[in-house]
matplotlib code that plots the C-alpha trace (Angstrom):
import matplotlib.pyplot as plt

x = [-48.1, -45.5, -46.3, -44.8, -44.3, -46.6, -46.9, -48.2, -52.0, -52.2, -53.2, -50.5, -50.5, -50.1, -48.0, -48.1, -45.1, -43.7, -45.1, -42.6, -41.2, -42.8, -41.0, -39.8, -38.2, -36.4, -35.1, -33.8, -32.1, -30.3, -29.2, -27.8, -24.6, -23.9, -24.4, -22.2, -19.4, -19.4, -19.6, -16.9, -14.7, -15.4, -14.5, -11.2, -10.6, -11.3, -8.5, -5.9, -3.9, -4.2, -6.5, -4.9, -7.8, -5.7, -7.8, -10.8, -9.2, -10.1, -13.9, -13.8, -12.4, -14.7, -17.8, -16.3, -15.8, -19.4, -20.6, -18.6, -19.1, -20.7, -21.2, -20.6, -17.5, -19.8, -21.4, -18.0, -16.8, -19.6, -19.3, -15.5, -15.9, -18.3, -15.8, -13.0, -15.1, -16.0, -12.3, -10.6, -13.0, -12.3, -8.7, -7.6, -9.8, -6.6, -5.7, -8.4, -7.5, -6.0, -7.1, -10.8, -12.8, -12.3, -8.8, -9.7, -12.8, -11.0, -8.1, -10.5, -12.6, -9.5, -7.9, -11.2, -11.2, -8.3, -10.3, -13.3, -11.1, -10.0, -13.6, -14.3, -11.3, -12.3, -15.8, -14.4, -12.1, -14.7, -15.9, -12.5, -11.3, -9.0, -10.7, -9.2, -5.7, -6.7, -8.7, -5.9, -3.4, -5.8, -5.9, -2.1, -2.1, -4.4, -2.1, 0.9, -0.8, -2.0, 1.6, 2.8, 0.1, -1.0, 1.8, 4.2, 1.5, 0.0, 0.5, -1.2, -3.7, -1.7, -3.1, 0.4, 0.4, -2.6, -0.8, 2.0, 0.3, -0.8, 0.3, 1.1, 3.8, 6.8, 5.9, 7.1, 10.6, 9.8, 8.5, 7.8, 4.5, 3.1, 3.6, 2.3, -0.8, -1.4, -1.4, -4.0, -6.3, -6.0, -6.9, -9.9, -11.2, -10.5, -12.6, -15.6, -15.0, -14.9, -18.3, -19.7, -18.6, -20.1, -23.4, -23.5, -22.9, -25.8, -28.1, -26.9, -27.7, -24.2, -22.5, -19.2, -17.5, -14.0, -12.2, -13.8, -13.3, -9.6, -9.1, -10.8, -8.8, -5.5, -6.4, -6.9, -4.2, -1.3, -0.9, -0.9, 1.5, 3.8, 3.7, 4.7, 7.5, 8.7, 9.3, 12.8, 13.7, 12.8, 15.7, 16.8, 20.3, 23.2, 25.4, 27.7, 27.7, 25.4, 24.8, 23.3, 20.8, 19.0, 15.7, 14.8, 11.2, 11.4, 7.7, 6.3, 4.9, 1.5, -0.1, -1.3, 0.1, 1.5, 3.7, 6.8, 5.3, 7.5, 11.0, 13.5, 11.0, 11.0, 14.8, 15.2, 12.8, 14.9, 18.2, 16.7, 15.6, 19.0, 20.7, 18.4, 19.4, 23.0, 22.5, 20.9, 23.8, 26.3, 24.2, 24.5, 20.7, 21.0, 23.9, 26.0, 24.4, 26.7, 24.4, 21.4, 18.4, 16.3, 13.0, 12.1, 11.8, 13.4, 15.3, 12.7, 15.3, 18.1, 21.3, 23.4, 21.9, 21.4, 24.6, 22.5, 20.8, 24.1, 25.5, 22.8, 22.9, 26.6, 26.3, 23.7, 26.1, 28.9, 26.8, 25.6, 29.0, 27.7, 26.8, 23.2, 21.0, 19.2, 16.0, 15.8, 14.4, 17.4, 17.6, 20.4, 20.7, 17.2, 15.7, 14.1, 15.1, 13.7, 17.1, 18.7, 22.0, 24.7, 26.1, 29.4, 30.2, 33.7, 33.5, 29.9, 27.8, 29.6, 26.9, 23.3, 20.4, 17.7, 14.2, 13.5, 9.8, 8.3, 4.6, 2.2, 0.0, 2.1, 5.7, 5.0, 1.8, 0.8, -1.5, -0.6, -2.3, -5.5, -5.7, -4.9, -7.8, -10.1, -8.9, -5.9, -5.6, -4.4, -1.5, -0.6, -0.1, 2.7, 4.3, 7.4, 7.8, 10.4, 13.0, 13.8, 17.0, 18.5, 20.7, 19.9, 20.8, 23.1, 25.0, 28.0, 27.4, 29.9, 30.1, 26.8, 25.5, 22.1, 19.7, 17.4, 13.8, 12.0, 8.4, 6.2, 8.9, 8.3, 5.1, 7.2, 8.9, 11.7, 12.9, 13.3, 14.9, 17.5, 18.9, 19.4, 21.0, 23.2, 24.6, 22.3, 22.6, 19.7, 17.0, 15.7, 12.3, 12.5, 9.0, 6.9, 3.3, 2.5, 0.3, -2.0, -2.8, -3.8, -5.2, -4.6, -2.0, 0.9, -0.1, -0.7, 2.8, 4.3, 2.8, 4.5, 7.8, 7.2, 6.5, 9.7, 11.7, 10.6, 10.8, 14.5, 15.5, 16.7, 16.1, 13.9, 13.9, 11.1, 11.9, 8.9, 8.6, 5.4, 5.1, 4.6, 8.4, 9.5, 12.3, 11.4, 13.6, 14.1, 11.3, 8.8, 8.3, 8.2, 10.5, 10.0, 7.6, 6.7, 3.3, 2.0, 2.8, 5.3, 9.0, 10.8, 13.8, 14.4, 17.8, 18.5, 21.2, 20.0, 21.4, 23.2, 22.5, 23.9, 22.3, 19.6, 16.2, 14.7, 12.4, 15.5, 17.2, 14.1, 13.0, 10.1, 10.2, 7.4, 5.1, 5.8, 5.0, 1.7, 0.8, 1.5, -0.7, -3.5, -3.0, -3.2, -6.4, -8.0, -7.0, -8.4, -11.6, -11.9, -11.4, -13.9, -16.5, -15.9, -16.3, -19.4, -21.0, -20.1, -21.6, -24.8, -25.1, -24.8, -27.5, -29.7, -29.3, -30.2, -33.2, -34.5, -33.8, -34.6, -34.1, -30.4, -28.1, -24.4, -22.5, -21.2, -17.4]
y = [21.1, 23.0, 26.2, 26.3, 29.3, 29.6, 32.0, 35.4, 35.5, 31.8, 30.6, 29.0, 25.2, 23.3, 20.1, 17.3, 17.2, 14.0, 13.3, 13.4, 10.0, 8.6, 9.5, 5.9, 5.8, 9.1, 7.8, 4.7, 6.8, 8.8, 5.6, 3.9, 6.1, 5.5, 1.8, 1.7, 3.6, 1.3, -1.9, -0.7, -0.2, -3.8, -4.9, -3.1, -5.0, -8.3, -7.5, -7.6, -10.6, -13.4, -13.5, -13.1, -11.1, -8.0, -7.1, -6.4, -3.0, -1.8, -2.3, -1.0, 2.3, 2.3, 2.1, 4.6, 7.0, 6.5, 7.3, 10.5, 11.8, 15.3, 15.3, 18.3, 18.2, 17.7, 14.6, 13.4, 13.7, 11.4, 8.9, 8.8, 8.1, 5.2, 3.9, 4.1, 2.2, -0.5, -0.9, -0.5, -2.1, -5.6, -4.9, -3.9, -6.2, -7.9, -4.9, -5.9, -9.6, -9.3, -5.9, -5.9, -3.9, -0.4, 0.3, -1.3, 0.8, 4.0, 3.4, 2.8, 5.9, 8.1, 6.6, 6.8, 10.5, 10.7, 8.7, 11.0, 14.0, 12.1, 11.6, 15.3, 16.0, 13.4, 14.9, 18.3, 17.2, 15.0, 18.0, 18.7, 17.4, 14.4, 13.7, 10.1, 11.6, 14.3, 11.8, 9.2, 11.9, 13.0, 9.4, 9.3, 12.6, 11.1, 8.1, 10.4, 12.3, 9.0, 7.7, 10.7, 11.7, 11.3, 9.8, 9.5, 7.9, 4.5, 3.5, 0.1, -0.4, 1.5, 0.3, -0.8, -3.4, -5.2, -5.7, -8.2, -10.7, -8.2, -7.2, -3.6, -4.8, -3.9, -0.2, -0.4, -0.3, 2.8, 5.1, 3.0, 2.5, 5.9, 5.2, 1.6, 2.8, 5.7, 3.3, 1.0, 3.9, 5.6, 2.4, 1.9, 5.4, 5.1, 1.9, 3.9, 6.6, 3.9, 2.6, 6.1, 7.0, 3.9, 4.4, 8.1, 7.1, 4.6, 7.2, 9.7, 7.3, 6.1, 9.5, 9.1, 12.0, 11.5, 13.6, 11.8, 8.4, 9.2, 10.2, 7.1, 4.7, 6.3, 6.1, 2.4, 1.5, 3.7, 1.9, -1.5, -0.5, 1.1, -2.0, -4.2, -1.8, -1.8, -5.5, -4.8, -3.3, -6.5, -9.0, -11.7, -12.1, -11.8, -8.8, -9.3, -13.1, -15.1, -15.9, -18.9, -17.6, -19.4, -18.1, -19.4, -19.6, -21.0, -20.6, -19.4, -21.3, -19.5, -16.8, -13.5, -10.8, -13.4, -15.1, -14.3, -14.8, -17.9, -16.6, -17.5, -19.9, -18.0, -17.7, -21.4, -22.3, -20.4, -21.8, -25.3, -24.8, -23.4, -26.4, -28.7, -27.0, -27.4, -31.1, -31.2, -29.3, -31.8, -34.6, -33.1, -32.6, -28.8, -26.6, -24.7, -21.2, -18.1, -16.2, -16.9, -14.6, -14.7, -12.8, -9.7, -10.6, -14.0, -13.4, -12.6, -11.6, -9.1, -11.0, -8.0, -8.1, -11.9, -14.1, -17.2, -15.8, -14.7, -18.1, -20.0, -17.6, -17.9, -21.7, -21.6, -19.4, -21.8, -24.8, -23.4, -21.9, -18.6, -15.1, -14.7, -11.6, -11.8, -9.8, -8.7, -6.1, -4.3, -1.8, 0.8, 3.9, 3.4, 3.3, 0.3, -0.5, -3.0, -4.2, -6.5, -7.8, -9.2, -12.2, -13.5, -17.2, -16.2, -12.6, -12.5, -9.4, -7.0, -4.7, -3.5, -1.9, -0.1, 0.1, 3.6, 3.6, 2.3, 1.5, 3.8, 2.1, -1.0, 0.1, 3.5, 5.1, 8.6, 10.5, 8.2, 10.3, 10.7, 7.0, 6.0, 8.1, 6.3, 2.8, 1.9, -1.5, 0.2, 1.9, -1.4, -3.0, -0.6, 0.1, 1.7, 3.4, 2.1, 4.6, 5.1, 4.4, 7.0, 5.2, 2.7, -0.9, -2.7, -5.7, -7.1, -10.9, -13.1, -11.8, -9.9, -6.6, -7.2, -4.3, -4.5, -3.4, -4.5, -5.6, -2.4, -0.5, -2.4, -0.3, 2.9, 3.8, 5.8, 3.0, 0.4, 2.8, 4.1, 0.6, 0.2, 3.6, 2.7, -0.3, -3.2, -6.1, -8.0, -7.0, -8.8, -8.0, -9.7, -9.7, -10.9, -11.6, -13.9, -11.2, -11.2, -15.0, -16.4, -13.2, -11.8, -9.4, -11.7, -12.1, -8.4, -7.7, -10.5, -8.8, -5.5, -7.3, -8.7, -5.2, -3.9, -6.7, -5.4, -1.7, -2.0, -5.1, -6.9, -10.4, -10.0, -12.5, -12.5, -14.3, -14.4, -15.9, -17.8, -17.5, -16.9, -16.7, -16.5, -16.0, -13.5, -13.0, -9.6, -10.2, -10.5, -14.3, -16.3, -19.3, -20.8, -20.2, -21.7, -22.4, -20.6, -21.6, -24.2, -24.5, -24.5, -23.2, -22.1, -22.3, -21.0, -19.5, -16.0, -13.3, -10.3, -7.0, -3.5, -1.6, 1.0, 1.0, 4.3, 4.1, 3.9, 6.8, 9.0, 8.5, 10.7, 12.7, 10.7, 11.1, 14.8, 15.3, 13.4, 15.5, 18.6, 17.3, 16.7, 20.2, 21.6, 19.7, 20.8, 24.4, 24.3, 22.8, 25.4, 28.3, 26.9, 26.5, 30.1, 31.4, 29.3, 30.7, 34.2, 33.8, 32.3, 35.3, 37.7, 35.8, 35.9, 39.7, 40.1, 37.9, 39.9, 43.3, 42.7, 46.4, 46.2, 45.6, 45.0, 48.3, 48.8, 48.1]
z = [-18.5, -20.5, -22.4, -25.9, -28.1, -31.3, -34.2, -33.6, -33.3, -32.5, -29.0, -26.9, -26.8, -23.6, -23.9, -21.3, -18.9, -17.5, -14.1, -11.3, -10.2, -7.1, -3.8, -3.3, -6.7, -6.1, -2.8, -4.5, -7.2, -4.5, -2.7, -5.9, -6.1, -2.3, -2.6, -5.8, -4.0, -1.0, -3.1, -5.4, -2.3, -1.3, -4.9, -4.5, -1.3, -3.0, -5.6, -2.8, -1.5, -0.5, -3.6, -7.0, -8.5, -9.1, -12.2, -10.1, -9.2, -12.7, -12.5, -8.9, -10.0, -13.1, -10.8, -8.4, -11.4, -12.4, -8.9, -8.8, -12.3, -12.3, -8.5, -6.3, -4.1, -1.0, -2.6, -3.6, 0.0, 1.2, -1.6, -1.2, 2.5, 1.7, -0.8, 1.8, 4.4, 1.8, 1.1, 4.4, 6.8, 5.5, 4.5, 8.0, 10.1, 11.2, 13.3, 15.8, 16.0, 19.5, 20.8, 19.8, 17.3, 18.8, 17.4, 14.1, 13.6, 14.8, 12.3, 9.4, 10.4, 10.2, 7.1, 5.2, 5.6, 3.2, 0.6, 1.3, 0.4, -2.8, -3.6, -3.3, -5.6, -8.2, -8.3, -9.0, -11.8, -13.4, -15.4, -16.9, -20.3, -19.8, -16.5, -16.0, -15.8, -13.3, -11.2, -11.1, -10.0, -7.3, -6.0, -5.8, -4.0, -1.4, -1.0, -0.6, 2.2, 3.9, 3.8, 5.8, 8.3, 11.0, 13.2, 10.2, 8.0, 7.3, 3.6, 4.0, 1.2, -1.5, -4.9, -5.9, -3.1, -4.6, -8.0, -7.2, -9.6, -12.2, -15.6, -14.4, -11.9, -14.1, -13.7, -10.2, -11.6, -13.6, -10.7, -7.7, -6.0, -7.1, -10.8, -10.5, -8.5, -11.0, -13.9, -12.3, -11.3, -14.6, -16.4, -14.1, -14.6, -18.3, -18.4, -17.2, -19.8, -22.6, -21.4, -21.2, -24.7, -26.1, -24.3, -25.4, -29.0, -29.0, -27.5, -30.2, -33.0, -33.5, -33.4, -31.6, -29.8, -31.1, -28.5, -25.6, -27.2, -27.8, -24.2, -22.9, -25.1, -24.2, -20.5, -20.9, -23.4, -22.1, -18.8, -20.5, -23.2, -20.5, -18.4, -21.4, -22.3, -18.7, -18.7, -20.0, -16.6, -14.8, -14.5, -12.1, -13.5, -11.1, -11.4, -8.4, -8.2, -6.0, -2.4, -0.8, 1.8, 4.6, 6.0, 9.4, 10.7, 14.2, 15.0, 18.4, 21.3, 21.0, 18.8, 19.9, 22.1, 24.5, 21.8, 23.9, 27.4, 28.0, 28.6, 25.8, 24.1, 20.8, 20.8, 21.6, 18.7, 16.2, 17.6, 17.3, 13.7, 12.8, 14.4, 12.5, 9.3, 10.2, 10.5, 7.1, 5.7, 7.2, 5.7, 2.3, 1.9, 1.4, 0.4, 3.0, 3.4, 3.1, 5.4, 7.7, 8.3, 11.4, 11.8, 13.8, 17.6, 17.0, 20.3, 22.8, 25.4, 25.0, 24.2, 25.3, 28.8, 29.1, 28.7, 28.3, 25.2, 23.7, 24.3, 22.4, 19.5, 19.3, 19.4, 16.5, 14.4, 15.1, 14.2, 10.8, 10.1, 8.8, 10.1, 11.4, 11.3, 14.7, 15.5, 19.2, 21.6, 23.0, 25.8, 25.6, 27.8, 29.1, 25.6, 23.8, 20.2, 17.8, 16.6, 14.0, 15.2, 12.9, 14.8, 13.4, 14.2, 15.3, 16.6, 18.0, 17.5, 15.1, 13.8, 14.5, 12.8, 14.7, 13.2, 11.9, 11.1, 14.4, 14.5, 16.3, 18.8, 18.5, 19.2, 20.6, 21.9, 20.7, 22.9, 25.8, 28.5, 26.6, 25.7, 29.3, 30.5, 28.1, 28.7, 30.8, 29.1, 26.0, 27.7, 29.5, 26.1, 25.2, 28.6, 27.1, 23.7, 21.3, 20.1, 16.4, 14.6, 12.3, 9.8, 7.0, 7.9, 5.5, 6.9, 5.1, 5.4, 3.6, 0.1, 0.2, 1.3, 2.9, 3.4, 6.5, 6.3, 9.5, 9.1, 9.1, 7.3, 4.1, 3.5, 3.3, 0.1, 1.7, 4.1, 1.4, -1.1, 1.4, 1.9, -1.8, -2.3, 0.7, -1.2, -0.5, -3.1, -1.6, 0.9, 4.0, 5.6, 9.0, 10.5, 13.4, 12.5, 15.4, 17.1, 14.1, 14.2, 10.8, 9.3, 5.8, 7.2, 6.5, 2.8, 2.4, 3.7, 1.5, -1.6, -0.5, -0.6, -4.1, -5.3, -3.6, -5.3, -8.8, -7.7, -6.9, -8.8, -5.7, -4.2, -1.2, 1.7, 4.2, 7.4, 9.7, 13.2, 12.5, 8.7, 5.9, 5.2, 1.6, -0.9, -3.7, -6.8, -8.4, -10.9, -8.0, -8.2, -5.0, -5.4, -1.9, 1.0, 4.3, 5.9, 8.9, 12.5, 11.6, 12.1, 8.8, 6.8, 3.3, 1.5, -2.0, -4.1, -5.1, -7.5, -6.1, -7.9, -7.6, -10.6, -9.9, -11.5, -12.7, -9.6, -7.3, -9.1, -9.2, -5.6, -4.7, -8.0, -9.8, -6.7, -6.5, -10.2, -9.8, -6.8, -8.8, -11.6, -9.1, -7.7, -11.2, -12.0, -8.8, -9.4, -12.9, -11.7, -8.9, -11.3, -13.7, -10.9, -9.8, -13.4, -14.0, -10.8, -11.8, -15.3, -13.7, -11.4, -14.3, -16.2, -13.2, -12.9, -16.6, -16.2, -13.3, -15.1, -18.8, -19.6, -18.6, -21.5, -21.6, -22.3, -25.7, -26.1]

ax = plt.figure().add_subplot(projection="3d")
ax.plot(x, y, z, "-o")
ax.set_aspect("equal")
plt.show()
């Protein structure tokens, strides 16, 4: 019962108070936000390739925003972790295809911590005016951290990489993956605000809170308007002529970690497919290529240490009559390098590029002694660490300058941009996905290359040992692609471009500004929380000592 105040001299009236909800109902209510956070993470995963449901990212963030609205930072931490698990567990399942669930689960457990911290941050800023902006900036701050740590980062799963088929894609040319991702997350959080404003207006008898409504509409509309305006930055017109490129997919004798167990088999497969293409050129079925691009690890033996390997590569270059970019594992001065070799049909090897962003636990083993103590099989998989290259790779092939971004490097903003600023007129992403079988990994990586094409306004070729290989124009459209685990080749005349997009010029500046916005929002929220706590403490003191009054000023 609730006691209500009455007129002087009248007895107090007791009004009935709502009975507390049953324990089971209260428990369900507590579980609903947790379930919503986890399921919205799954929804975000479904928006990623190979599916073309990019728009599902918007309701995913809308639901996530609802789950975090008004929560404490501790609750946000837990809900963020559940969102991260729902998103990353299915997204990264391919990491355990050949090595079992242990590394997959460990990777997800660590990466989800970053999303948990984002959840805590979004919960804090959810009380601020203009909360969709602060929340979206906090998300990009989390992505920036995840792309750099631990072990030089793991950017897989950036929101931008799920938008290759979406209307927001042109924003990649404005500010790269951070701006593209920010727009999508802002629109998603804004969508929740729109729903909330409408629901609140109905509850208030049609009274609309204009300020909140304006913020919500701007958060939804601004990314869409910006994406439409950014279309003018997207072009597939040639600026420096054209080049006819050939992408070779030789295939592998078997999938998995033993793809190269049979000496020289992978190399012979790529030589054979190149010679088959040369026959088609001589027959007039396809045009003569100006340059030929082979995948990462297409030479499974070191051509500098094995004359027989060098001889068959040279024969293939002679047969096709064009320079070939060959992927190989090379040992030099006792160190291993994942290397691209420019092989001229007349001069032989004339240039090299060593992969700079090597993959932890795949190409080098952090914490080797600790992991060996836990499971010696893990250390046996990476017997010797690969060394890093230190210079961007840009090969001059015929009339074109080709930037090299080897496989895993495509996920990192800096590796791709550095090839363009070093003069690349088109980009090649040689890859070896044979160790991941027929998983979604190859499609996720292909989507990254599509985003990079728009980001830097360059043709991107993707030669892969076992597929999917593709040719992508500067507007992000795939013009040709292969199947998986088949031998095939793609030949096409593509535009060469040298102009820089705003994203190329600005580099990390947009990301830095968004991180500063996130820091500002978190700082504001933190100060507001401290002031609110101090005001409550003062009120509690006054309530306990009613005779104490504020001193006159």
